[in-house]
ZAVOKOL-736722 format. One record per residue (C-alpha): residue number from 1; z, y, x. Coordinates in steps of 0.02 Angstrom, whole numbers, plus 50000, padded with zeros to 5 digits. Each point is the difference from the previous one (the first is absolute). Example, Ala and Ser with C-alpha at 12.3 -4.5 7.8 and 13.67 -1.06 7.14 Angstrom:
residues 2
+-----+-------+-------+-------+
!   i !     z !     y !     x !
+-----+-------+-------+-------+
!   1 ! 50390 ! 49775 ! 50615 !
!   2 ! 49967 ! 50172 ! 50069 !
+-----+-------+-------+-------+
This chain:
residues 176
+-----+-------+-------+-------+
!   i !     z !     y !     x !
+-----+-------+-------+-------+
!   1 ! 57165 ! 55835 ! 53960 !
!   2 ! 50132 ! 49904 ! 49872 !
!   3 ! 50056 ! 49873 ! 50098 !
!   4 ! 50074 ! 49925 ! 49861 !
!   5 ! 49865 ! 50000 ! 49903 !
!   6 ! 49903 ! 49920 ! 50128 !
!   7 ! 50146 ! 49884 ! 50005 !
!   8 ! 49981 ! 49949 ! 49846 !
!   9 ! 49818 ! 49978 ! 49988 !
!  10 ! 50004 ! 49867 ! 50155 !
!  11 ! 50162 ! 49923 ! 49880 !
!  12 ! 49852 ! 49987 ! 49872 !
!  13 ! 49887 ! 49950 ! 50115 !
!  14 ! 50105 ! 49846 ! 50058 !
!  15 ! 50044 ! 49955 ! 49818 !
!  16 ! 49840 ! 49997 ! 49929 !
!  17 ! 49959 ! 49859 ! 50144 !
!  18 ! 50136 ! 49899 ! 49955 !
!  19 ! 50088 ! 50026 ! 50151 !
!  20 ! 50168 ! 50016 ! 50066 !
!  21 ! 50043 ! 50126 ! 50134 !
!  22 ! 50052 ! 49842 ! 50125 !
!  23 ! 49821 ! 49946 ! 49972 !
!  24 ! 49926 ! 50152 ! 50021 !
!  25 ! 50098 ! 50020 ! 50154 !
!  26 ! 49954 ! 49839 ! 50063 !
!  27 ! 49809 ! 50059 ! 49977 !
!  28 ! 50026 ! 50142 ! 50097 !
!  29 ! 50110 ! 49932 ! 50142 !
!  30 ! 50129 ! 50134 ! 49940 !
!  31 ! 50177 ! 49968 ! 49963 !
!  32 ! 50039 ! 50002 ! 49788 !
!  33 ! 50111 ! 50150 ! 50022 !
!  34 ! 49863 ! 50112 ! 50078 !
!  35 ! 49901 ! 49959 ! 49847 !
!  36 ! 50141 ! 50061 ! 49893 !
!  37 ! 50019 ! 50129 ! 50099 !
!  38 ! 49807 ! 50054 ! 49937 !
!  39 ! 50026 ! 49972 ! 49848 !
!  40 ! 50152 ! 50081 ! 49959 !
!  41 ! 49908 ! 50182 ! 50119 !
!  42 ! 50137 ! 49999 ! 50135 !
!  43 ! 49870 ! 49935 ! 50132 !
!  44 ! 49823 ! 49985 ! 49998 !
!  45 ! 49872 ! 49894 ! 50074 !
!  46 ! 49909 ! 50061 ! 50136 !
!  47 ! 49812 ! 50037 ! 49999 !
!  48 ! 49936 ! 49856 ! 50053 !
!  49 ! 50107 ! 49891 ! 49886 !
!  50 ! 49944 ! 50127 ! 49870 !
!  51 ! 49818 ! 49945 ! 50013 !
!  52 ! 50054 ! 49804 ! 50005 !
!  53 ! 50104 ! 50039 ! 49839 !
!  54 ! 49851 ! 50078 ! 49906 !
!  55 ! 49882 ! 49845 ! 50048 !
!  56 ! 50137 ! 49890 ! 49950 !
!  57 ! 50016 ! 50069 ! 49844 !
!  58 ! 49812 ! 50054 ! 49985 !
!  59 ! 50046 ! 50191 ! 49953 !
!  60 ! 49969 ! 50146 ! 50087 !
!  61 ! 50096 ! 50086 ! 50138 !
!  62 ! 49995 ! 50161 ! 49896 !
!  63 ! 50094 ! 49903 ! 49857 !
!  64 ! 50134 ! 49922 ! 50090 !
!  65 ! 50040 ! 50178 ! 50084 !
!  66 ! 49989 ! 50081 ! 49828 !
!  67 ! 50107 ! 49856 ! 49935 !
!  68 ! 49873 ! 49975 ! 49826 !
!  69 ! 49820 ! 49944 ! 49972 !
!  70 ! 49865 ! 50107 ! 49982 !
!  71 ! 49836 ! 50005 ! 49885 !
!  72 ! 49844 ! 49905 ! 50054 !
!  73 ! 49933 ! 50174 ! 50078 !
!  74 ! 50095 ! 49992 ! 50160 !
!  75 ! 49832 ! 50070 ! 50107 !
!  76 ! 50043 ! 50184 ! 49973 !
!  77 ! 50171 ! 49949 ! 50055 !
!  78 ! 49937 ! 49928 ! 50168 !
!  79 ! 50040 ! 50179 ! 50099 !
!  80 ! 50190 ! 49995 ! 49919 !
!  81 ! 50035 ! 49788 ! 50049 !
!  82 ! 49960 ! 50065 ! 50187 !
!  83 ! 50111 ! 50132 ! 49994 !
!  84 ! 50113 ! 49918 ! 49942 !
!  85 ! 50007 ! 49849 ! 50138 !
!  86 ! 50024 ! 50136 ! 50116 !
!  87 ! 50122 ! 50093 ! 49921 !
!  88 ! 50086 ! 49847 ! 49980 !
!  89 ! 49974 ! 49926 ! 50171 !
!  90 ! 50068 ! 50176 ! 50061 !
!  91 ! 50168 ! 49976 ! 49907 !
!  92 ! 50035 ! 49829 ! 50044 !
!  93 ! 49993 ! 50058 ! 50192 !
!  94 ! 50082 ! 50160 ! 49980 !
!  95 ! 50132 ! 49867 ! 49885 !
!  96 ! 50036 ! 49883 ! 50154 !
!  97 ! 49982 ! 50150 ! 50147 !
!  98 ! 50145 ! 50079 ! 49882 !
!  99 ! 50086 ! 49867 ! 50001 !
! 100 ! 49992 ! 49954 ! 50188 !
! 101 ! 50053 ! 50177 ! 50035 !
! 102 ! 50158 ! 50015 ! 49897 !
! 103 ! 50055 ! 49835 ! 50056 !
! 104 ! 49976 ! 50061 ! 50202 !
! 105 ! 50108 ! 50147 ! 49949 !
! 106 ! 50126 ! 49921 ! 49920 !
! 107 ! 50029 ! 49866 ! 50136 !
! 108 ! 49989 ! 50154 ! 50133 !
! 109 ! 50148 ! 50082 ! 49907 !
! 110 ! 50058 ! 49837 ! 49979 !
! 111 ! 50023 ! 49998 ! 50179 !
! 112 ! 50048 ! 50158 ! 50036 !
! 113 ! 50141 ! 49994 ! 49885 !
! 114 ! 50059 ! 49826 ! 50071 !
! 115 ! 50001 ! 50072 ! 50168 !
! 116 ! 50118 ! 50125 ! 49939 !
! 117 ! 50102 ! 49893 ! 49909 !
! 118 ! 50008 ! 49822 ! 50125 !
! 119 ! 49910 ! 50067 ! 50166 !
! 120 ! 50066 ! 50047 ! 50162 !
! 121 ! 50185 ! 49990 ! 50031 !
! 122 ! 50020 ! 50182 ! 50021 !
! 123 ! 49900 ! 50048 ! 49871 !
! 124 ! 50009 ! 49885 ! 49855 !
! 125 ! 50117 ! 50055 ! 49834 !
! 126 ! 50075 ! 49835 ! 49979 !
! 127 ! 49992 ! 49925 ! 50159 !
! 128 ! 50193 ! 49944 ! 50009 !
! 129 ! 50021 ! 49983 ! 49817 !
! 130 ! 49865 ! 49861 ! 50018 !
! 131 ! 49989 ! 49878 ! 50117 !
! 132 ! 49887 ! 50040 ! 50121 !
! 133 ! 49893 ! 49826 ! 49983 !
! 134 ! 49990 ! 50023 ! 49821 !
! 135 ! 49927 ! 50182 ! 50051 !
! 136 ! 49875 ! 49915 ! 50121 !
! 137 ! 49927 ! 49875 ! 49874 !
! 138 ! 49991 ! 50157 ! 49888 !
! 139 ! 49885 ! 50077 ! 50125 !
! 140 ! 49899 ! 49856 ! 50052 !
! 141 ! 49953 ! 50003 ! 49808 !
! 142 ! 49967 ! 50159 ! 49974 !
! 143 ! 49913 ! 49998 ! 50164 !
! 144 ! 49911 ! 49850 ! 49940 !
! 145 ! 49964 ! 50066 ! 49836 !
! 146 ! 49904 ! 50165 ! 50075 !
! 147 ! 49900 ! 49913 ! 50124 !
! 148 ! 49909 ! 49887 ! 49853 !
! 149 ! 49982 ! 50163 ! 49909 !
! 150 ! 49929 ! 50075 ! 50137 !
! 151 ! 49879 ! 49844 ! 50036 !
! 152 ! 49950 ! 49991 ! 49817 !
! 153 ! 49928 ! 50194 ! 49987 !
! 154 ! 49909 ! 49965 ! 50166 !
! 155 ! 49926 ! 49827 ! 49930 !
! 156 ! 49945 ! 50120 ! 49854 !
! 157 ! 49943 ! 50135 ! 50099 !
! 158 ! 49871 ! 49872 ! 50099 !
! 159 ! 49944 ! 49907 ! 49841 !
! 160 ! 50081 ! 49840 ! 50006 !
! 161 ! 50060 ! 50001 ! 49823 !
! 162 ! 49793 ! 50012 ! 49952 !
! 163 ! 49947 ! 49877 ! 50125 !
! 164 ! 50131 ! 49871 ! 49920 !
! 165 ! 49934 ! 50061 ! 49828 !
! 166 ! 49832 ! 49951 ! 50046 !
! 167 ! 50054 ! 49832 ! 50085 !
! 168 ! 50097 ! 49957 ! 49851 !
! 169 ! 49823 ! 50048 ! 49899 !
! 170 ! 49902 ! 49881 ! 50103 !
! 171 ! 50134 ! 49876 ! 49983 !
! 172 ! 49997 ! 50002 ! 49787 !
! 173 ! 49798 ! 50027 ! 50027 !
! 174 ! 49997 ! 49846 ! 50105 !
! 175 ! 50106 ! 49886 ! 49880 !
! 176 ! 49898 ! 50023 ! 49868 !
+-----+-------+-------+-------+
C-alpha cells in the first residue's frame, strides 16, 4: 500500500467536490491538520473513517486504498477489497500499538536516566550542581510523564480508544 498515492487520491477527491481541507474536516468532525496528514500520506484514516470517506466521495474503499479509480469491472476485485481492508485495519492497529510502545519505553528510559541524574541525594550525579528543588521538580515532571504514558498504554489495551472512535462515529451520524 502506497500511503502517498492514497493521500494524493484523497486530495483529488476532495478538490473534485470543491471543498477545502477545513470544510472536509468540519464535515467529519476532525481537525484540518488530520485531513492534511491524510492527504500527504503521513497518516491514514482509520477503517471506520475510510468507510465514511468512501461513502462521501461515492468511491469504493479499494479505490481509496489503491489511490486510483478502478474500471467498472469491480466484481472480480471484491475479494481483494476485503483483504485490503483487513490488512489496512491490522496495519493501523499495529502502528498505533508501536507508537504507544515506543512512548512507554521512552518515558521509562527517561525516568531511569532522570533518577540517575537528579534522583536521591546519594545517587544523583548532578545533585550538588543543580539545586535540590529543581532536581525534585524535574523528577516530578518525569514521573508524571511516565504515569501518563502508562495510562495511555493501559487505555489502549482496554480498548478505550476504539470505544471513543465508535462514540465519535455515532455522534457524526446523529449530526447528519
